[in-house]
C-alpha positions in Angstrom: 8.3 58.1 13.2 8.5 55.0 11.0 8.2 52.8 14.1 4.8 54.3 14.8 3.4 53.6 11.3 2.8 49.8 11.8 1.0 50.1 15.1 -1.0 53.1 13.8 -2.0 51.1 10.6 -2.9 48.1 12.7 -5.1 50.1 15.0 -6.8 51.8 12.1 -7.6 48.5 10.3 -8.7 46.9 13.6 -11.1 49.8 14.1 -12.8 49.1 10.8 -12.6 45.3 10.6 -12.4 44.3 14.3 -9.1 42.8 15.7 -10.4 39.2 15.4 -11.1 39.5 11.7 -7.8 41.3 11.1 -5.8 38.6 12.9 -7.6 36.0 10.8 -6.8 37.8 7.5 -3.1 38.3 8.4 -2.8 34.7 9.5 -4.4 33.5 6.2 -2.0 35.5 4.1 1.0 34.2 6.1 -0.3 30.6 5.8 -0.8 30.9 2.0 2.7 32.4 1.6 4.1 29.6 3.8 2.5 26.7 1.8 3.5 28.3 -1.5 7.2 28.7 -0.5 7.1 25.3 1.2 5.8 23.6 -2.0 8.3 25.3 -4.3 11.1 24.3 -1.9 10.0 20.7 -1.6 9.7 20.3 -5.3 13.3 21.4 -5.7 14.3 19.2 -2.8 12.5 16.2 -4.4 14.2 16.8 -7.7 17.6 17.0 -6.1 17.1 14.1 -3.7 15.8 11.9 -6.5 18.8 12.8 -8.6 21.4 12.1 -5.9 19.8 8.8 -4.8 20.1 7.7 -8.5 23.7 9.2 -8.8 22.9 12.0 -11.2 23.1 15.8 -10.8 19.4 16.7 -11.3 18.3 20.1 -12.6 21.3 22.3 -13.3 20.3 24.7 -16.0 17.7 27.2 -14.7 19.4 29.2 -11.9 22.3 28.1 -9.8 22.1 24.3 -9.5 18.6 24.6 -11.0 17.0 26.3 -8.0 14.7 28.3 -10.3 13.3 25.1 -11.9 10.2 24.8 -9.6 9.5 28.5 -10.1 9.5 27.9 -13.8 7.2 24.9 -13.4 4.8 27.0 -11.4 4.8 29.7 -14.1 4.2 27.0 -16.7 1.2 25.6 -14.8 -0.2 29.1 -14.4 -0.1 29.6 -18.2 -1.6 26.3 -19.1 -5.2 26.0 -20.4 -7.7 24.6 -17.9 -9.1 21.8 -20.1 -12.5 20.4 -19.1 -13.6 17.2 -20.8 -17.2 17.3 -22.1 -18.4 14.3 -20.1 -17.3 15.5 -16.6 -19.6 16.6 -13.9 -18.5 20.2 -14.2 -19.5 21.8 -10.9 -17.9 18.9 -8.9 -14.9 18.7 -11.2 -14.1 22.4 -10.7 -14.7 22.4 -6.9 -12.7 19.2 -6.1 -9.2 20.8 -6.0 -10.5 23.5 -3.6 -12.0 20.8 -1.3 -8.5 19.2 -1.3 -6.5 22.3 -0.3 -8.8 24.5 1.8 -9.2 22.2 4.8 -5.4 22.0 5.1 -5.2 25.8 5.5 -7.3 25.5 8.7 -4.9 23.1 10.3 -2.2 25.8 10.4 -4.2 27.7 13.0 -3.1 25.3 15.8 0.4 24.3 14.6 2.9 25.6 17.3 6.0 26.9 15.4 7.3 28.5 18.6 6.4 29.1 22.2 4.2 32.1 21.2 4.3 31.6 17.4 0.9 30.0 17.1 -2.3 31.6 15.6 -4.7 29.9 18.2 -3.7 27.5 20.9 -7.0 25.7 21.1 -7.9 23.2 23.8 -9.0 20.7 21.0 -6.1 21.6 18.6 -5.0 18.1 17.9 -8.6 17.1 17.1 -9.0 20.0 14.8 -5.9 18.9 12.8 -7.2 15.4 12.3 -10.7 16.5 11.6 -9.8 18.9 8.8 -6.9 17.0 7.3 -9.2 13.9 6.8 -11.4 16.0 4.5 -8.5 15.9 1.9 -9.7 12.5 0.8 -13.2 13.8 0.1 -11.8 16.2 -2.5 -9.9 13.3 -4.1 -13.1 11.2 -4.2 -15.1 14.0 -5.7 -12.5 14.7 -8.3 -12.1 11.1 -9.3 -15.9 10.5 -9.5 -16.6 13.8 -11.3 -14.0 13.1 -14.0 -16.2 10.3 -15.4 -13.0 8.3 -16.1 -12.5 4.8 -15.0 -8.8 5.3 -14.1 -9.7 8.4 -12.1 -12.5 6.6 -10.3 -10.3 3.6 -9.4 -7.7 6.0 -8.1 -10.3 7.8 -6.0 -11.7 4.6 -4.5 -8.2 3.4 -3.7 -7.6 6.6 -1.9 -10.7 6.3 0.2 -9.9 2.7 1.3 -6.3 3.6 2.0 -7.4 6.6 4.1 -9.9 4.6 6.1 -7.3 1.8 6.7 -4.4 4.1 7.8 -6.5 6.6 9.7 -7.2 4.0 12.3 -3.6 3.3 13.4 -2.8 7.0 13.3 -5.6 7.8 15.7 -4.8 4.9 18.0 -1.1 5.8 18.3 -2.1 9.5 19.0 -4.3 8.2 21.8 -1.2 6.8 23.4 0.2 10.3 23.6 -3.1 11.8 24.8 -3.2 9.2 27.6 0.2 10.4 28.8 -0.5 14.1 28.6 -4.2 14.2 29.4 -4.6 16.9 26.8 -5.4 17.7 23.1 -3.8 21.1 23.4 -0.6 21.3 21.3 1.3 23.5 23.7 0.6 21.2 26.7 1.8 18.1 24.7 5.1 20.0 24.0 5.3 21.0 27.7 5.0 17.4 28.7 8.2 16.6 26.8 10.3 19.0 28.8 12.5 16.3 30.2 12.3 13.6 27.5 10.8 13.4 24.1 8.0 11.0 23.6 9.9 9.2 20.8 12.1 7.8 23.5 9.2 6.4 25.6 6.8 5.7 22.7 9.1 4.4 19.9 6.6 2.0 18.5 3.9 4.6 18.4 6.3 7.0 16.6 7.1 4.4 14.0 3.5 3.4 13.4 2.4 7.1 13.2 5.2 7.9 10.7 4.5 5.0 8.4 0.7 5.4 8.5 0.9 9.2 8.0 3.2 8.7 5.0 0.6 6.3 3.5 -2.1 9.0 4.1 -0.2 11.5 2.1 -0.2 9.1 -0.9 3.6 9.0 -1.1 5.7 6.1 -2.4 5.7 3.3 -1.6 2.0 4.0 -0.8 1.0 6.0 -3.8 -1.6 3.5 -5.0 -4.3 6.1 -5.8 -2.1 7.6 -8.5 0.0 4.6 -9.6 1.0 5.7 -13.1 1.9 2.2 -14.2 -1.7 1.1 -13.6 -4.0 4.2 -13.6 -2.3 6.7 -16.0 -2.3 9.4 -13.3 -5.0 8.1 -11.0 -7.6 10.5 -9.6 -6.2 13.6 -11.3 -5.8 12.1 -14.8 -8.3 14.6 -16.3 -6.9 17.7 -14.6 -4.6 20.3 -16.1 -3.1 23.7 -15.3 -3.6 25.2 -11.9 -6.4 22.6 -11.0 -3.7 19.9 -11.4 -1.2 22.1 -9.5 -3.6 22.4 -6.5 -3.6 18.6 -6.0 0.2 18.7 -5.8 0.1 21.8 -3.6 -2.1 19.9 -1.2 0.2 16.9 -1.2 3.3 18.9 -0.2 1.2 20.9 2.3 0.0 17.6 3.8 3.6 16.4 4.1 4.5 19.5 6.1 1.4 19.1 8.4 2.2 15.4 9.0 5.8 16.2 9.9 4.7 19.1 12.1 2.3 16.9 14.0 5.0 14.2 14.4 7.4 16.9 15.7 4.8 18.1 18.2 3.8 14.7 19.4 7.2 12.9 19.5 10.1 15.3 19.0 9.4 18.0 21.6 8.0 20.5 19.2 10.0 23.7 19.1 12.2 22.8 22.1 16.0 22.7 21.5 19.3 24.2 22.7 20.9 27.5 21.5 18.8 28.1 18.4 15.4 29.9 18.6 12.3 27.6 18.9 10.9 28.2 15.4 14.3 27.3 13.8 14.3 24.0 15.8 10.8 23.3 14.8 11.5 23.7 11.1 14.8 21.7 11.3 12.8 18.7 12.8 10.0 19.1 10.3 12.2 19.2 7.2 14.5 16.4 8.5 11.4 14.1 8.6 10.3 15.3 5.2 13.8 14.4 3.9 13.3 10.8 5.1 10.0 10.7 3.2 11.7 12.0 0.0 14.5 9.4 0.3 11.9 6.6 0.9 10.2 7.4 -2.4 13.3 6.5 -4.3 14.4 3.6 -2.1 11.4 1.3 -1.7 9.2 -0.2 -4.5 5.5 0.5 -4.7 3.3 -2.0 -2.7 0.5 -3.9 -4.3 -2.9 -2.9 -3.2 -3.5 -6.1 -1.2 -0.1 -5.7 0.5 -1.1 -2.1 1.4 -4.3 -3.2 3.0 -2.7 -6.2 4.8 0.0 -4.0 6.3 -2.7 -1.7 7.7 -5.3 -4.2 9.0 -3.2 -7.2 10.0 0.0 -5.5 11.2 -0.3 -1.8 12.1 -3.7 -1.8 13.7 -3.0 -4.7 16.1 0.4 -3.3 17.0 -1.2 0.1 17.7 -3.9 -1.5 19.9 -1.3 -3.4 21.9 0.8 -0.2 22.3 -2.3 1.7 23.5 -3.3 -1.0 26.0 0.3 -1.2 27.4 0.5 2.6 27.7 -2.8 2.7 29.6 -1.7 -0.1 32.0 1.7 1.6 32.6 0.0 5.0 33.3 -2.4 3.4 35.7 0.3 1.6 37.6 2.4 4.8 37.7 -0.5 6.9 39.1 
């Protein structure tokens, strides 16, 4: 009897809402739950990784080995007052955190967690991810400008210039993969790696994508937009409470998306022996995120001119050479 409850409830809701709307609502709830759990887990992982890199235990008091610390931090942020300075542009100041986080939710529609575990396997899935994830910087710019604070504005402008510079090598390296697969569909890109992962045949593209995408997420050593030694807290200096938390939620969500796209493009997606596809997908994603967390506590922050030089004089030319070589090889093979 209980086995018939779920299908019966689904059919009843689908009758009143239409199945397309119901699938969208359920998918949205799952995505919100995923990014919340992901962010809490990554905060704890970052605290522990930072501690062990620096040869200290990290949080140990709240829960076993401090595993409840990020939960307590979330509760603390929920209880904090939402302070709004008198000189800010209030409508834009309030809406900026939403502009940062909402486009990232859309990208989960086409992320293939497994062979059939995908909300919508769109023909232009890869394009959708890059189109919506690029809107993240718009929210940062709006928040920095609306704060009416010089430090916030400088951080926002740095973020825009950084995004423009590093978006170019990312797209060029992705074009190398598209040339090999003749597709923007995520499932077809994974299917093309049936025999060998693209990280083997495109190692330079994989390295360039990983470095450039790390810069796009504003992680050390590329966290110029929020360099606390220069800009207090950068673009989110005036934010508090859950508005502040949304910026960090977006950062950790962006890290997951970047690692998921890398896994799809270069590591064969959900493919792997013995274990189920979704388990392999998450193992690859969080292994990449682990490298990003370790890099934060390993390398010093770049100067802004070094950051721009790396993008325009090193990564973009290398990405162009890799794209041309890939196109020539594919033409000769055909």
